C-alpha positions in Angstrom: 93.4 37.3 -65.1 93.5 37.8 -68.9 92.8 41.2 -70.4 89.3 40.1 -71.7 88.4 38.8 -68.2 89.5 42.0 -66.5 87.7 44.2 -69.0 84.6 42.1 -68.7 84.7 42.2 -64.9 85.3 46.0 -64.9 82.5 46.5 -67.4 80.1 44.4 -65.3 81.0 46.3 -62.2 80.5 49.6 -63.9 77.1 48.6 -65.1 76.2 47.4 -61.6 77.4 50.7 -60.0 75.5 52.9 -62.5 72.3 50.8 -62.3 72.3 51.1 -58.4 72.9 55.0 -58.6 70.0 55.4 -61.1 67.6 53.3 -58.9 68.7 55.0 -55.6 68.0 58.6 -57.2 64.3 58.9 -58.0 62.8 61.0 -60.7 60.2 63.9 -60.0 57.4 62.4 -61.9 55.7 61.3 -58.7 55.0 64.9 -57.6 51.9 66.8 -58.7 53.2 70.0 -60.4 49.6 71.0 -61.4 48.6 71.5 -57.8 51.4 73.3 -55.8 51.2 73.7 -52.1 52.8 76.0 -49.4 53.4 74.5 -46.0 54.6 76.7 -43.1 55.4 76.0 -39.6 58.3 74.9 -37.2 60.8 72.4 -38.4 60.3 69.3 -36.2 63.3 67.1 -37.7 65.9 67.6 -40.3 68.2 65.3 -42.3 71.0 67.3 -44.1 72.4 64.3 -46.1 72.4 63.0 -49.6 70.7 62.2 -52.0 68.4 65.1 -50.7 68.2 67.0 -47.5 64.7 66.6 -45.9 62.8 68.3 -43.2 59.5 67.6 -41.4 57.5 70.8 -40.9 54.6 70.9 -38.4 51.8 72.5 -40.5 48.5 73.8 -39.2 46.7 70.4 -39.8 49.4 67.8 -40.1 53.2 67.3 -40.3 54.7 67.3 -43.8 57.9 65.5 -44.9 59.6 68.0 -47.2 62.2 66.8 -49.8 64.7 69.6 -50.3 67.7 69.8 -52.8 71.0 67.8 -52.5 73.2 69.1 -49.9 75.7 70.6 -52.3 73.1 72.6 -53.9 71.7 73.7 -50.6 75.1 74.9 -49.3 75.9 76.5 -52.7 72.7 78.6 -52.4 73.5 79.6 -48.7 71.0 77.1 -47.2 73.4 75.4 -44.9 72.4 72.8 -42.1 71.9 75.8 -39.8 69.2 77.2 -42.0 67.0 74.3 -41.8 67.8 73.3 -38.2 65.1 72.0 -35.8 62.9 74.7 -34.3 63.3 77.2 -37.2 60.0 78.4 -38.8 60.0 77.7 -42.6 57.6 78.3 -45.5 58.1 75.6 -48.1 56.5 76.0 -51.7 56.5 73.0 -53.8 54.5 70.0 -55.1 52.7 67.2 -53.1 53.7 63.6 -53.8 51.2 61.4 -55.7 52.8 58.3 -53.9 53.5 59.2 -50.3 51.0 60.8 -48.1 52.0 64.1 -46.4 55.2 64.4 -48.5 56.2 67.1 -50.9 59.2 68.3 -53.0 60.1 71.9 -52.3 60.9 74.4 -55.1 61.8 77.1 -52.7 62.0 77.7 -48.8 61.8 80.9 -46.9 63.5 81.0 -43.5 64.1 84.1 -41.3 62.7 86.3 -44.2 65.2 84.9 -46.8 64.1 82.8 -49.7 66.3 80.0 -51.0 65.6 78.7 -54.6 66.2 74.9 -54.6 65.8 73.9 -58.2 
């Protein structure tokens, strides 16, 4: 393979990888920051994986899917997978989705009397 062909292939691969990463990570524009909500209740399920950890909280009137921070940020702020384990009672403050019904992005969560800032 010539140098030009190698450089072209490498450049094409780099563009493809960065495009996929940009599409996979969504922006926060689909959340209504003008109408914050607080959802409290037990955690019914949890996913502590990237790109963002998520939990499902059994609220008083419905179950909410709560998008948390990336796992590296969660861990750095002391919110390990054990903190958001199934059965724990949590209060999440954040913004409801304008796209997905019963979904929100959390700015902070409180578990066992301790508040974790996620942004």
